[in-house]
C-alpha positions as a LaTeX table, in Angstrom:
\begin{tabular}{lrrr}
\hline
Residue & $x$ (\AA) & $y$ (\AA) & $z$ (\AA) \\
\hline
Met1 & $-4.41$ & 10.98 & $-15.80$ \\
Ser2 & $-3.48$ & 7.39 & $-16.54$ \\
Val3 & $-1.68$ & 5.13 & $-19.02$ \\
Asp4 & $-2.53$ & 1.91 & $-20.87$ \\
Leu5 & 0.66 & $-0.10$ & $-21.23$ \\
Asn6 & $-0.54$ & $-2.58$ & $-23.84$ \\
Val7 & $-2.87$ & $-1.80$ & $-26.74$ \\
Leu8 & $-2.83$ & $-3.15$ & $-30.29$ \\
Ile9 & $-3.45$ & $-0.12$ & $-32.51$ \\
Gln10 & $-4.29$ & $-0.19$ & $-36.21$ \\
Asn11 & $-3.47$ & 2.85 & $-38.34$ \\
Glu12 & $-6.94$ & 3.09 & $-39.82$ \\
Tyr13 & $-8.63$ & 3.34 & $-36.41$ \\
Val14 & $-6.23$ & 5.64 & $-34.61$ \\
Asp15 & $-8.83$ & 8.38 & $-34.13$ \\
Glu16 & $-11.15$ & 5.91 & $-32.42$ \\
Tyr17 & $-8.39$ & 4.77 & $-30.05$ \\
Leu18 & $-7.52$ & 8.36 & $-29.20$ \\
Leu19 & $-11.16$ & 9.28 & $-28.61$ \\
Met20 & $-11.62$ & 6.31 & $-26.30$ \\
Ala21 & $-8.44$ & 7.17 & $-24.40$ \\
Glu22 & $-9.55$ & 10.78 & $-24.03$ \\
Arg23 & $-12.91$ & 9.70 & $-22.62$ \\
Phe24 & $-11.17$ & 7.45 & $-20.10$ \\
Gly25 & $-8.62$ & 10.06 & $-19.05$ \\
Val26 & $-5.73$ & 8.01 & $-20.46$ \\
Glu27 & $-2.74$ & 10.22 & $-21.24$ \\
Tyr28 & $-0.49$ & 7.65 & $-22.91$ \\
Ile29 & $-1.17$ & 4.53 & $-24.98$ \\
Leu30 & 1.68 & 2.04 & $-25.45$ \\
Thr31 & 1.64 & $-0.19$ & $-28.53$ \\
Thr32 & 3.92 & $-2.66$ & $-30.29$ \\
Glu33 & 2.39 & $-1.86$ & $-33.68$ \\
Arg34 & 4.41 & 0.04 & $-36.27$ \\
Leu35 & 2.41 & 3.16 & $-36.97$ \\
Ser36 & 2.71 & 5.70 & $-39.74$ \\
Gln37 & 4.78 & 8.85 & $-39.24$ \\
Glu38 & 1.60 & 10.92 & $-39.20$ \\
Val39 & 0.17 & 8.80 & $-36.40$ \\
Arg40 & 3.39 & 8.95 & $-34.41$ \\
Gly41 & 3.33 & 12.74 & $-34.45$ \\
Glu42 & 2.45 & 14.78 & $-31.41$ \\
Arg43 & $-1.16$ & 14.09 & $-30.51$ \\
Asn44 & $-3.11$ & 14.10 & $-27.32$ \\
Pro45 & $-3.52$ & 11.50 & $-25.87$ \\
Thr46 & $-0.05$ & 10.35 & $-26.92$ \\
Ile47 & 0.74 & 7.02 & $-28.59$ \\
Leu48 & 4.15 & 5.65 & $-27.61$ \\
Pro49 & 6.17 & 2.62 & $-28.79$ \\
Arg50 & 6.42 & $-0.51$ & $-26.68$ \\
Ala51 & 8.56 & $-3.57$ & $-27.39$ \\
Thr52 & 7.55 & $-7.08$ & $-26.37$ \\
Leu53 & 10.61 & $-9.28$ & $-26.79$ \\
Thr54 & 9.94 & $-12.54$ & $-28.61$ \\
Gly55 & 13.34 & $-14.25$ & $-28.54$ \\
Arg56 & 13.34 & $-17.82$ & $-27.27$ \\
Thr57 & 16.93 & $-17.84$ & $-25.99$ \\
Leu58 & 18.87 & $-15.52$ & $-23.73$ \\
Ser59 & 21.21 & $-14.68$ & $-26.59$ \\
Ala60 & 18.30 & $-13.67$ & $-28.84$ \\
Leu61 & 16.69 & $-11.65$ & $-26.07$ \\
Arg62 & 19.90 & $-9.77$ & $-25.32$ \\
Thr63 & 20.21 & $-8.89$ & $-29.00$ \\
Gln64 & 16.59 & $-7.71$ & $-29.13$ \\
Val65 & 16.85 & $-5.55$ & $-26.04$ \\
Asn66 & 19.97 & $-3.87$ & $-27.42$ \\
Gln67 & 18.09 & $-3.14$ & $-30.65$ \\
Thr68 & 14.92 & $-1.80$ & $-29.02$ \\
Arg69 & 15.95 & 0.10 & $-25.90$ \\
Arg70 & 16.69 & 3.35 & $-27.73$ \\
Asn71 & 13.37 & 3.45 & $-29.58$ \\
Ser72 & 10.91 & 1.85 & $-27.15$ \\
Val73 & 9.46 & 3.59 & $-24.15$ \\
Ile74 & 8.50 & 0.31 & $-22.48$ \\
Ile75 & 10.20 & $-3.08$ & $-22.89$ \\
Ala76 & 8.35 & $-6.20$ & $-21.80$ \\
Val77 & 9.33 & $-9.85$ & $-21.70$ \\
Pro78 & 6.64 & $-12.58$ & $-21.64$ \\
Leu79 & 6.91 & $-14.73$ & $-18.54$ \\
Arg80 & 8.26 & $-18.08$ & $-19.72$ \\
Gly81 & 11.04 & $-20.30$ & $-18.43$ \\
Val82 & 12.94 & $-19.65$ & $-15.21$ \\
Ser83 & 16.25 & $-18.67$ & $-16.83$ \\
Val84 & 14.63 & $-16.11$ & $-19.14$ \\
Ala85 & 12.40 & $-14.75$ & $-16.38$ \\
Asn86 & 15.30 & $-14.38$ & $-13.94$ \\
Trp87 & 17.44 & $-12.63$ & $-16.55$ \\
Ala88 & 14.63 & $-10.19$ & $-17.38$ \\
Ala89 & 13.91 & $-9.60$ & $-13.69$ \\
Glu90 & 17.49 & $-8.45$ & $-13.10$ \\
Asp91 & 18.08 & $-6.46$ & $-16.31$ \\
Ser92 & 17.61 & $-2.74$ & $-15.70$ \\
Arg93 & 16.55 & $-2.23$ & $-19.33$ \\
Ile94 & 13.43 & $-4.37$ & $-18.84$ \\
Asp95 & 10.30 & $-2.71$ & $-17.48$ \\
Leu96 & 7.74 & $-5.52$ & $-17.39$ \\
Leu97 & 7.41 & $-9.26$ & $-17.07$ \\
Thr98 & 4.13 & $-10.03$ & $-18.83$ \\
Leu99 & 1.95 & $-12.87$ & $-17.60$ \\
Thr100 & 0.51 & $-14.96$ & $-20.43$ \\
Val101 & $-2.29$ & $-17.51$ & $-20.41$ \\
Asn102 & $-1.45$ & $-19.84$ & $-23.29$ \\
Glu103 & $-1.25$ & $-23.59$ & $-22.71$ \\
Lys104 & 2.50 & $-23.42$ & $-22.07$ \\
Val105 & 2.21 & $-20.65$ & $-19.50$ \\
Gln106 & 4.98 & $-20.53$ & $-16.92$ \\
Gly107 & 3.87 & $-19.31$ & $-13.52$ \\
Leu108 & 5.75 & $-16.64$ & $-11.62$ \\
Lys109 & 8.36 & $-18.12$ & $-9.29$ \\
Ser110 & 9.05 & $-16.52$ & $-5.92$ \\
Thr111 & 12.77 & $-16.29$ & $-6.72$ \\
Thr112 & 11.97 & $-14.36$ & $-9.92$ \\
Ala113 & 9.56 & $-12.08$ & $-8.07$ \\
Arg114 & 12.21 & $-11.22$ & $-5.48$ \\
Leu115 & 14.77 & $-10.43$ & $-8.19$ \\
Ala116 & 12.21 & $-8.25$ & $-9.99$ \\
Ala117 & 11.32 & $-6.42$ & $-6.78$ \\
Gly118 & 14.96 & $-5.52$ & $-6.31$ \\
Ala119 & 15.29 & $-4.20$ & $-9.88$ \\
Asp120 & 11.88 & $-2.45$ & $-9.99$ \\
Val121 & 10.62 & $-4.68$ & $-12.79$ \\
Ala122 & 6.82 & $-5.03$ & $-12.64$ \\
Leu123 & 4.50 & $-7.96$ & $-13.30$ \\
Glu124 & 2.14 & $-6.94$ & $-16.10$ \\
Ile125 & $-1.30$ & $-8.55$ & $-16.10$ \\
Pro126 & $-3.38$ & $-7.89$ & $-19.25$ \\
Ile127 & $-7.08$ & $-7.98$ & $-18.36$ \\
Arg128 & $-8.37$ & $-8.84$ & $-21.86$ \\
Pro129 & $-8.14$ & $-12.64$ & $-21.41$ \\
Ile130 & $-10.51$ & $-12.39$ & $-18.42$ \\
Leu131 & $-13.03$ & $-10.27$ & $-20.29$ \\
Val132 & $-13.19$ & $-12.34$ & $-23.48$ \\
Ser133 & $-13.33$ & $-15.78$ & $-21.81$ \\
Ser134 & $-16.05$ & $-17.63$ & $-19.94$ \\
Gly135 & $-16.73$ & $-20.82$ & $-18.04$ \\
Phe136 & $-13.82$ & $-23.16$ & $-17.33$ \\
Glu137 & $-11.39$ & $-21.10$ & $-19.40$ \\
Arg138 & $-12.09$ & $-17.97$ & $-17.38$ \\
Ser139 & $-11.67$ & $-19.94$ & $-14.14$ \\
Arg140 & $-8.31$ & $-21.23$ & $-15.40$ \\
Ile141 & $-7.12$ & $-17.72$ & $-16.26$ \\
Leu142 & $-8.26$ & $-16.28$ & $-12.95$ \\
Lys143 & $-6.38$ & $-19.04$ & $-11.10$ \\
Ile144 & $-3.17$ & $-18.21$ & $-13.00$ \\
Tyr145 & $-3.59$ & $-14.49$ & $-12.37$ \\
Arg146 & $-4.43$ & $-14.86$ & $-8.67$ \\
Glu147 & $-1.49$ & $-17.15$ & $-7.99$ \\
Ala148 & 0.97 & $-14.85$ & $-9.78$ \\
Thr149 & $-0.46$ & $-11.77$ & $-8.07$ \\
Ser150 & $-0.10$ & $-13.38$ & $-4.64$ \\
Ile151 & 3.51 & $-14.40$ & $-5.29$ \\
Ala152 & 4.40 & $-10.94$ & $-6.60$ \\
Leu153 & 2.83 & $-9.11$ & $-3.67$ \\
Asp154 & 4.49 & $-11.41$ & $-1.13$ \\
Ala155 & 7.89 & $-10.68$ & $-2.73$ \\
Gly156 & 7.29 & $-6.92$ & $-2.95$ \\
Met157 & 7.19 & $-7.03$ & $-6.77$ \\
Gln158 & 5.13 & $-4.28$ & $-8.40$ \\
Val159 & 1.97 & $-5.49$ & $-10.17$ \\
Val160 & 0.43 & $-3.41$ & $-12.97$ \\
Leu161 & $-2.67$ & $-3.95$ & $-15.08$ \\
Ser162 & $-2.98$ & $-3.25$ & $-18.79$ \\
Ser163 & $-5.97$ & $-3.65$ & $-21.08$ \\
Gly164 & $-4.24$ & $-5.90$ & $-23.62$ \\
Ala165 & $-6.87$ & $-4.49$ & $-25.99$ \\
Arg166 & $-6.87$ & $-5.69$ & $-29.59$ \\
Ser167 & $-9.45$ & $-3.14$ & $-30.69$ \\
Tyr168 & $-10.51$ & 0.25 & $-29.39$ \\
Ile169 & $-13.77$ & $-1.15$ & $-28.01$ \\
Glu170 & $-11.75$ & $-3.41$ & $-25.70$ \\
Met171 & $-10.02$ & $-0.47$ & $-24.00$ \\
Arg172 & $-11.11$ & 0.06 & $-20.40$ \\
Ser173 & $-11.20$ & 3.01 & $-18.03$ \\
Pro174 & $-8.90$ & 3.18 & $-14.99$ \\
Arg175 & $-11.92$ & 2.59 & $-12.75$ \\
Ala176 & $-12.86$ & $-0.55$ & $-14.66$ \\
Met177 & $-9.26$ & $-1.74$ & $-14.32$ \\
Glu178 & $-9.51$ & $-1.21$ & $-10.56$ \\
Phe179 & $-12.56$ & $-3.46$ & $-10.34$ \\
Val180 & $-10.87$ & $-6.17$ & $-12.40$ \\
Gly181 & $-7.90$ & $-5.89$ & $-10.06$ \\
Thr182 & $-10.10$ & $-6.81$ & $-7.09$ \\
Val183 & $-10.98$ & $-10.08$ & $-8.80$ \\
Ile184 & $-7.32$ & $-11.18$ & $-8.91$ \\
Gly185 & $-6.37$ & $-10.07$ & $-5.42$ \\
Leu186 & $-5.56$ & $-6.36$ & $-5.68$ \\
Asp187 & $-7.45$ & $-3.83$ & $-3.62$ \\
Arg188 & $-8.60$ & $-0.68$ & $-5.39$ \\
Arg189 & $-6.08$ & 1.56 & $-3.64$ \\
Tyr190 & $-3.22$ & $-0.67$ & $-4.79$ \\
Ser191 & $-4.55$ & $-0.61$ & $-8.36$ \\
Arg192 & $-4.64$ & 3.20 & $-8.34$ \\
Glu193 & $-1.10$ & 3.35 & $-7.00$ \\
Ala194 & $-0.01$ & 0.83 & $-9.64$ \\
Met195 & $-1.40$ & 3.10 & $-12.36$ \\
Ala196 & 0.61 & 5.95 & $-10.89$ \\
Trp197 & 3.72 & 3.73 & $-10.97$ \\
Ala198 & 3.11 & 2.93 & $-14.64$ \\
Leu199 & 2.59 & 6.58 & $-15.53$ \\
Glu200 & 5.78 & 7.59 & $-13.74$ \\
Arg201 & 7.75 & 4.79 & $-15.46$ \\
Val202 & 6.53 & 5.94 & $-18.88$ \\
Lys203 & 7.40 & 9.58 & $-18.19$ \\
Arg204 & 10.83 & 8.58 & $-16.89$ \\
Asn205 & 11.58 & 6.49 & $-19.96$ \\
Val206 & 10.36 & 9.18 & $-22.35$ \\
Lys207 & 12.87 & 11.53 & $-20.75$ \\
Arg208 & 15.63 & 8.94 & $-21.04$ \\
Leu209 & 14.98 & 8.53 & $-24.76$ \\
Asp210 & 15.60 & 12.25 & $-25.29$ \\
Glu211 & 18.93 & 12.60 & $-27.11$ \\
Arg212 & 19.97 & 15.21 & $-24.56$ \\
Phe213 & 19.65 & 12.77 & $-21.66$ \\
Val214 & 22.96 & 11.60 & $-20.14$ \\
Ala215 & 21.98 & 10.26 & $-16.71$ \\
Pro216 & 19.29 & 10.98 & $-14.12$ \\
Gly217 & 19.57 & 14.70 & $-13.39$ \\
Ile218 & 22.10 & 15.28 & $-16.19$ \\
Glu219 & 21.15 & 16.61 & $-19.63$ \\
Val220 & 23.03 & 18.22 & $-22.48$ \\
Ile221 & 22.14 & 21.90 & $-22.72$ \\
Glu222 & 22.41 & 23.58 & $-26.11$ \\
Pro223 & 24.30 & 26.90 & $-26.25$ \\
Gly224 & 21.95 & 29.69 & $-25.23$ \\
Glu225 & 19.49 & 27.24 & $-23.67$ \\
Gly226 & 19.79 & 28.56 & $-20.14$ \\
Arg227 & 17.79 & 27.31 & $-17.19$ \\
Thr228 & 15.64 & 29.68 & $-15.22$ \\
\hline
\end{tabular}
């Protein structure tokens, strides 16, 4: 089983997203979209909440992370500015530093990558920009992705791929993600192991969001709820 860390989901097409995920063997879909209570109910595959922090200052980001940590399975910070990136790389509440490809893109710095490696914060690379671009623009994006991937790997920072899909037809199978990974400098074995890392991170964070969770290995047990 696998996980897609970054999918834009619309309430009216939830069944299509779930069908696509099921076909691809994707167990969890992470989305920033606010979905209806019915959609958020227990379904298989499972849709889980993700937060992508949008604050422009460290103060705003700290406020956002405090507001979202208890209701978001994954928290990501777009890679921009050295001070923001370094803060996110060291904060244990952050899961991902997301590489963006807009005109003001900030590349990954080796100092940031080393900090992230120490805190187990991963570099997230959405593959959608590669798939929907062509010509010079695709070459530009690939250059950004390859450089960031190389810096992350050299520093021991985890790299993970997400679809970045904005519709269900843009979702991709784990195997397709592996092939895209080879284009930016990841071998297929690394890509598979990265998917396992992402799945384990999601499962860990789901457990931490349980109201009974106290610390790793410590949970509140209700009276009569014995362990066997």
